[in-house]
Wavefront OBJ file of the C-alpha trace (Angstrom):
o trace
v 4.139 1.683 -6.454
v 1.467 -1.163 -6.443
v -0.762 1.201 -4.561
v -0.181 4.296 -7.026
v -0.925 1.817 -9.837
v -4.198 0.809 -8.150
v -5.172 4.400 -7.407
v -4.792 5.361 -10.961
v -7.446 2.663 -11.799
v -9.648 3.311 -8.976
v -9.795 6.921 -9.686
v -11.733 9.055 -7.056
v -11.416 6.375 -4.165
v -9.557 7.394 -0.964
v -6.293 5.946 0.289
v -7.936 3.668 2.708
v -10.568 2.414 0.283
v -7.955 1.620 -2.509
v -6.310 -0.466 0.098
v -9.561 -2.074 1.286
v -10.643 -2.838 -2.225
v -7.372 -4.441 -3.439
v -7.210 -6.595 -0.198
v -10.752 -7.876 -0.866
v -10.507 -8.129 -4.735
v -7.099 -7.456 -6.151
v -8.414 -7.240 -9.692
v -11.148 -4.671 -9.083
v -11.122 -1.864 -11.745
v -14.481 -0.142 -11.200
v -16.687 -0.282 -8.118
v -19.917 1.309 -7.240
v -23.002 0.616 -4.852
v -26.198 -1.116 -6.028
v -28.059 2.181 -6.827
v -24.955 3.266 -8.866
v -24.974 0.098 -10.965
v -28.636 0.357 -11.454
v -28.313 3.798 -12.891
v -25.797 2.153 -15.330
v -28.471 -0.180 -16.299
v -26.547 -3.212 -14.623
v -27.429 -5.510 -11.772
v -25.437 -7.480 -9.262
v -24.794 -11.061 -9.945
v -26.542 -13.271 -7.762
v -24.436 -14.428 -4.747
v -21.675 -11.782 -5.512
v -19.694 -10.987 -2.237
v -19.755 -7.303 -1.712
v -16.579 -5.161 -0.883
v -16.741 -3.298 2.222
v -15.382 0.466 2.164
v -15.208 3.469 4.299
v -17.984 5.800 3.052
v -19.871 8.973 3.984
v -23.033 8.825 5.985
v -25.349 8.877 2.988
v -23.822 5.680 1.769
v -23.620 3.822 5.208
v -24.570 0.252 5.423
v -25.993 0.806 8.954
v -26.050 -2.914 9.827
v -22.287 -2.908 9.346
v -21.492 -0.424 12.170
v -18.833 2.563 12.151
v -15.209 2.466 11.260
v -13.217 5.098 13.101
v -16.189 7.514 13.074
v -17.133 6.746 9.582
v -19.681 4.645 7.945
v -19.292 1.481 6.119
v -20.717 0.928 2.599
v -21.011 -2.166 0.420
v -19.607 -1.916 -3.242
v -19.219 -4.439 -6.079
v -16.703 -4.529 -8.938
v -17.982 -4.362 -12.577
v -16.927 -7.927 -12.978
v -19.661 -8.896 -10.594
v -22.275 -7.241 -12.493
v -24.158 -7.975 -15.724
v -26.655 -5.938 -18.009
v -26.099 -3.708 -21.010
v -22.925 -2.976 -22.813
v -20.118 -1.160 -20.886
v -17.732 1.456 -21.929
v -13.964 0.924 -21.818
v -12.812 0.852 -18.131
v -9.442 1.250 -16.184
v -6.674 3.425 -17.520
v -6.912 5.586 -20.707
v -3.979 3.702 -22.442
v -4.756 5.154 -25.889
v -3.767 8.692 -25.180
v -0.715 10.343 -26.813
v 1.854 11.768 -24.261
v 1.821 14.935 -26.251
v -1.890 15.192 -25.629
v -1.609 14.613 -21.917
v 1.266 17.291 -21.868
v -0.974 19.788 -23.636
v -3.915 19.128 -21.262
v -1.577 19.717 -18.229
v -0.458 22.888 -19.709
v -4.125 24.044 -20.041
v -4.453 23.009 -16.385
v -1.629 25.270 -15.365
v -2.918 28.131 -17.504
v -6.332 27.896 -15.683
v -4.456 28.268 -12.404
v -2.772 31.398 -13.694
v 0.656 29.710 -14.721
v 1.878 29.881 -18.296
v 4.020 26.755 -19.261
v 7.073 27.446 -21.330
v 9.841 25.182 -22.797
v 13.496 26.402 -22.574
v 16.968 25.006 -21.637
v 17.373 24.129 -18.006
v 21.018 22.834 -17.771
v 21.206 23.451 -14.030
v 17.740 21.887 -13.118
v 18.350 18.167 -12.526
v 14.563 17.474 -12.470
v 14.035 18.818 -15.728
v 11.364 21.355 -14.643
v 10.976 24.411 -12.331
v 8.321 26.832 -11.293
v 8.695 30.600 -10.842
v 5.890 31.449 -8.566
v 6.706 35.225 -8.753
v 6.565 35.460 -12.642
v 3.706 32.690 -12.652
v 5.680 30.481 -14.952
v 6.352 26.898 -15.177
v 9.307 25.975 -17.261
v 9.985 22.452 -18.582
v 13.344 21.523 -20.341
v 13.286 21.637 -24.127
v 15.485 18.518 -24.041
v 12.493 16.282 -22.778
v 9.712 15.180 -24.926
v 6.731 12.999 -24.795
v 5.780 11.147 -21.436
v 8.818 12.539 -19.604
v 7.955 16.120 -20.288
v 4.296 15.514 -19.141
v 5.553 13.659 -15.964
v 7.801 16.682 -15.036
v 4.958 19.272 -15.643
v 2.563 16.953 -13.692
v 5.335 17.022 -10.931
v 5.325 20.808 -10.845
v 1.661 21.110 -10.747
v 1.494 18.828 -7.893
v 3.922 21.102 -5.946
v 1.655 24.007 -6.921
v -1.338 22.216 -5.303
v 0.221 20.983 -2.265
v 3.373 22.890 -1.239
v 4.744 26.260 -0.598
v 8.367 25.910 -2.006
v 10.639 28.815 -2.626
v 13.332 28.707 -5.041
v 15.985 28.079 -2.460
v 14.010 25.253 -0.584
v 14.476 22.782 -3.624
v 12.612 19.629 -4.193
v 13.465 16.921 -1.722
v 12.145 14.749 1.162
v 8.424 14.323 1.649
v 7.625 17.310 -0.659
v 9.500 15.330 -3.581
v 7.805 11.947 -2.626
v 4.428 13.594 -2.653
v 4.877 15.421 -5.970
v 6.353 12.242 -7.691
v 3.418 10.027 -6.413
v 0.925 12.429 -7.792
v 2.605 12.780 -11.161
v 2.929 8.955 -11.376
v -0.780 8.338 -10.576
v -1.883 11.052 -12.970
v 0.303 9.608 -15.862
v -0.678 6.066 -14.955
v -4.384 7.050 -15.272
v -3.803 8.383 -18.976
v -1.624 5.411 -19.871
v 1.450 7.658 -20.525
v 3.932 6.710 -18.053
v 7.739 7.235 -19.196
v 10.007 4.128 -19.236
v 11.846 5.831 -16.431
v 8.828 6.327 -14.374
v 9.513 7.877 -11.141
v 12.422 9.904 -9.627
v 13.926 8.208 -6.646
v 12.634 9.041 -3.116
v 14.328 6.195 -1.299
v 14.963 6.801 2.400
v 12.324 9.575 2.700
v 10.044 7.711 5.006
v 12.303 4.827 6.211
v 11.758 1.177 5.839
v 9.024 0.812 8.475
v 7.340 4.252 8.717
v 4.521 4.879 11.248
v 1.146 3.806 10.055
v -0.464 7.329 10.522
v 2.341 8.940 8.388
v 1.568 6.377 5.612
v -1.973 6.983 5.654
v -1.709 10.788 5.759
v 0.815 10.645 2.834
v -1.451 8.510 0.921
v -4.591 10.557 1.624
v -2.805 13.708 0.367
v -1.621 11.979 -2.816
v -4.995 10.423 -3.523
v -6.711 13.729 -2.899
v -4.383 15.797 -5.211
v -4.086 13.091 -7.940
v -7.898 12.904 -8.077
v -8.275 16.689 -8.596
v -5.371 16.952 -11.149
v -6.794 14.060 -13.195
v -10.294 15.563 -13.224
v -8.908 19.015 -14.288
v -6.668 17.268 -16.891
v -9.590 15.276 -18.183
v -11.621 18.431 -19.126
v -8.786 19.442 -21.714
v -8.161 16.175 -23.424
v -8.705 16.361 -27.129
v -11.592 14.166 -27.454
v -14.435 13.411 -24.452
v -13.493 10.313 -22.440
v -15.861 7.828 -20.889
v -14.559 7.112 -17.510
v -15.457 4.765 -14.652
v -17.975 6.258 -12.001
v -17.264 6.295 -8.425
v -18.884 5.985 -5.021
v -19.027 8.733 -2.731
v -16.182 8.355 0.053
v -16.222 11.823 1.670
v -12.461 12.655 1.405
v -10.998 15.006 3.706
v -10.824 18.714 2.535
v -7.118 19.530 1.622
v -6.693 22.006 4.525
v -7.687 19.408 7.010
v -5.388 16.947 5.401
v -2.570 19.501 5.733
v -3.053 19.710 9.518
v -3.197 15.885 9.613
v -0.013 15.860 7.660
v 1.927 18.235 9.893
v 0.798 16.249 13.050
v 1.980 13.007 11.125
v 5.524 14.614 10.853
l 1 2 3 4 5 6 7 8 9 10 11 12 13 14 15 16 17 18 19 20 21 22 23 24 25 26 27 28 29 30 31 32 33 34 35 36 37 38 39 40 41 42 43 44 45 46 47 48 49 50 51 52 53 54 55 56 57 58 59 60 61 62 63 64 65 66 67 68 69 70 71 72 73 74 75 76 77 78 79 80 81 82 83 84 85 86 87 88 89 90 91 92 93 94 95 96 97 98 99 100 101 102 103 104 105 106 107 108 109 110 111 112 113 114 115 116 117 118 119 120 121 122 123 124 125 126 127 128 129 130 131 132 133 134 135 136 137 138 139 140 141 142 143 144 145 146 147 148 149 150 151 152 153 154 155 156 157 158 159 160 161 162 163 164 165 166 167 168 169 170 171 172 173 174 175 176 177 178 179 180 181 182 183 184 185 186 187 188 189 190 191 192 193 194 195 196 197 198 199 200 201 202 203 204 205 206 207 208 209 210 211 212 213 214 215 216 217 218 219 220 221 222 223 224 225 226 227 228 229 230 231 232 233 234 235 236 237 238 239 240 241 242 243 244 245 246 247 248 249 250 251 252 253 254 255 256 257 258 259 260 261 262
């Protein structure tokens, strides 16, 4: 849960980089490299210690050497810079849940799915997707942030899984969809009071490191795309923190890694 909250703030960073950033600077909210901050009209404070992350070849600090076949880059948090006035950073806590729900419905429509409200007495999750009819149904008994959370959950399934009506939502698929929905709603400051459906026992108390990293990578990549798509449909333009290039794995590659992790 702490990592999901950090991923919501550090939007665009990979699973490993969220972990690395928070280990080195727990209060970090917006990181970028020296050229990125210069483009923002800001400069690194003299003596500020950089944060090392895994990055693509073009962002490599060659003196630092490779990390598991990747390069190492140095970034700094906004708190380590000075210069001109900065826009608001972090999550977008001033958004109304209904606006987030409407934006998510537009994301579904862009993907060819129409969102409808109707009674769903037999759906404990409060939402379901009919892939044949290309409809996403959300219970009309839900409102506000809860409805947005359930819709984000269904959109996560559409982007990550090939679930049939009979396969249900459980296990790792449920954990992934809930994690993506939580990260998305946390990014927009629209989490419901009952924030996340239980997925206890899905990966056990001491899961393999590779499985955790693979799950985290899939969640970070999918949440990043869903957040980006949702932002385009918000009622007013939002000024969001930039991000350093971290070269995430393509989703099809992550799928293969996920299968091997299982």
